[in-house]
N, C-alpha and C positions, 0 to 999 in steps of 0.2 A: 671113548675116554672120556671123562669130565673136562671141563674146563677150567684152564689154570689162570686164575686171575693176579697179574702181576703188576706193582707199579713201577713205570718208565717214564723216569724225568729227563725231558727234553732241554737242554740250555743251548740258547742263542743269542749272539750279539747284534741282533738283525730281526728280523721277522717270524722265523724258527721254519719258513719254509724247507730249506735244505735239509736239518735235523729230522724235520718230521717227515718228508718223504723217502729218506734213505732208512730210518725206522721202522716206519709203515711196509715198504719194500721186504725188507726184511722179517719183519713181524708177521706177514702175510702166509708166509710158508711154515710157520706153526700151526698148524690148524686146531691144538688145545688151548694155545695162546690166550687167554683176553686181557690184554693191556689194559690200564686205567692210566692213561696218559696227562701227566703234568708239566705243561709248556711254560718256560721262562723265558721270554724274549726280551731283547733290548739288556744283556747284562753288559751294560760298558765299561761300569765303575765296581771302585769295590763295596760300595752301600747295595748294588744289586746282585752283586755276590753273595754277599750274605744272607741277603734276605732269600736267595736259591738254597743256599746252604741250610738254611735255618728250614725251610720248607721238605728238604730232604731230610733233615733229622726228626721231624714231626712224621713224615711219612715215609721210611726208607725204601729205597727200590734202586735196581740198575741205573744209572746215569748215561747219558748220551750227550754231546758235546760239539758245536760248532764255534769256535771263538777265535777271530783274527790276531787280536791284540795277544803278543805272549805272556805280557806282564798279568794281564786279565786271566789268562788261560791259565797260568801257572799258580796262582792265587786260587784257583777255582779247582785245579788239578787236587793242591796239596788241602785244601779244605776236606774234597771226596775221600782224602786218606784217610784223614784224621776220623771221618764218621765211619770209615771201615767198609764203603760200599762199592760194588764192581762201578766201572766207568770205562766210557771208550771214547777216543779222540774221533770224530769220524771223518775229519778232514786229515788226519796227520797222515795217512799212507797218502794221500794226494801231495800234500804238500814235501813231503820225502821224495815223492818219484820225480815231480817237478823241478825240485833243487838237484837233484840227480843229474838233469841233461841240460844243465847252465843256461837256467833261464834268470839267473838275479836272485834278489832275495824279494821274499813276498811285501806286499806294503802295510801290512796289518792294519788295513781300513775297514772296519764292518760296514756290510750293507752296499759293496763296490758294484754288484753287480746289478742292484737296482738305481742306478746313476741315470740321470735326465740326460738322457744322449739321443743320437741320431738313431738308433736302433730300438730307445725307448718310444722315442716319438713315431717310428714306424710302426711299432705293436701298436698303439693307440692308431693310429689312421687305418691300421688293418683289420681292427676291432669295428670301429666305427662303418668302416667299409662293409663288412659282414652283416653289421644292423641293416645298414641301407638296401644292401642286396638280398634281404632275406626273404624266401620264398616268391621271388620273381619278380620282385616290387619293381625296380626298375633295369627290363631285360638292355635298354642301349646302353647300359654301362658294362656288359659282360666283357667288352674288349680288356678293360683293364683289370679284371680278376687274374689272381694267377693258377686260378683252379675253380672250376664248377662242380658243384655236386647236385645230381639229379636223382630222384627215386620219387615212389609213390608216398603218401601221408604216415609220417610217425616210423621214417626210417633214421632220426637222429641228425637230419639235414643240417638243421638249426644250430644245435648245441654244437656239433661238430665243425661249423663255419667258425663260430661264435671261439673256441678252442684253439683252431687252428691260427685265429688273429691274434689272440694271446702271445702264439708263435713268430708273429710277424707274419702272417703269410694271409693275403687278401684272398678270402674263399666267398664265391656266390652260390648261390642256391636254388635250383626251379624244381616245384612240382611236377610231376607228371600224373597230370589230370585225366582219368578213364576217356578215351572216346576223342581228347583233344590232339593236337599235333602241339609240340613245343613252339614255342615262338622264333621265327627265322633265324633271330639273334643267336639264338644257341648255337647253332648249327654255322652261322658266320664265323663267332668266335673260336668254336673248334677248328675250323679251316684256317683260321689266321695264329693258330698252334698253340691256344691256351687249352690245357687238357681238360678234360671233362670225365667225369668219374662217376660210375653209377653205384649208389647204395640200395640195397636189398633186406629183406628180412623173412622168416618163415611165417606163413599166413598165420598159424597160431598165435604166433609172440605178436603181430600186428593187432589181430583181434583182441589180445588181452589189451594190448595199451590205447588201441582205441576205446574199448568199452571204458575204461578209468580216464581217458577225457571225457567220454562222454555224461560221466556222473556227475549230476550236478546243471549240466545244460537242458536242452529241450530237445531231448532226443526223436522228436518228430521233426525235426528239420532236415535229420540227414540220415534215415530209415535205415540205410543200408551201409554205413558209414563203418559200423562194426561187424557185418555178416560176413561169416567165413567165407560162405562160396564166394561172395562178389570181392572178397580179399585174394583169393586165388585168383580170380580170373585179373584182376588188377596187377598182380606179381608175375603173372604169365604174359600179358600185355607188356610189362615193363620190360622183362626178359627178352623178348622178342625186338623189342626197341633198343636193347644193348647188343644184341649179335646182331642187327643188321647194321647198326653205324657202327662195329666195332668199338664199343666203349667197354674197357675194363671196369670189373665189380667188383664189389666189396661186400659179405655177408654180415652184418651187423647182429645179427640175432643172438650170439655170444659174444658179441665183443664189445669193451668199455669204449667211451668214448676218446679216450687217450690212445686205445689199441687202434680204432681205426685211424686216429688223426697220424699215426707214427705210420702206418701204411699207404697212406696217403702220400707222407712226405718223401716216403721210400719212391714211390709212384714216381712223383714230380722229378726227384731227382734222377731216376733212371730215363725217365722219358725227354727232358730236357737239361741237360747238365749245363749249360752254359748259356741255354739262348733265354730261357724266362725262368730266373731265379726267386725266390720269396722276398722280400723287402726286408727281411732280420741281418 
């Protein structure tokens, strides 16, 4: 089936992350769709509404919007109707359901999810923690982690820790180096109740990623780094370590960082529902 190019206008009274995430998730279910996304962020006054409507008139397409202020939302809705464009108020069903369960009226203040409050500061601290604990830099601070990720090189430990940090989870990571035992601090943290999760991937995928990593570097410094047979040995050794210590494992071969992080959150919740929660 040929690709179908469609213009999608995304309107937000804040950064646009909410409407972009919702539309991206839905659009991914349509293999033939090749969206041309036009993002209109910070639409908080009538001037911004008219600017967005003008862009829609110049390049017509479906409109998706997340606008908290009812006055701005109504002006936008009326303008879209005049243009004859299909539109979706992404948050309307959420507002309707919340209103039906007796939680009062919405504040209608844009960007409230981005307030600089305790939760925000905890997320910043968690990101800083992930950076400071990257690749086993400071094993003496593992006790302060909400979760520790371990695995051989290039199993997405670092980006997963950063993503978890954005969600308020203090994640540290340690590499499993062939022929070397992990630092004693790892097992001490595990015995103290810090969840430890292993990440693995197929040797073929690791070889591909490592070869890309070596491109542009001095490959003579690590001649076996992307060798498939050597990687198979590393992966086998890591799996034996996981089994020996009853460490749960996530195969990241075909998982996005977001999917890996979601499973880690599930594993943390199942293992320690009350004792050690994330700082979010």
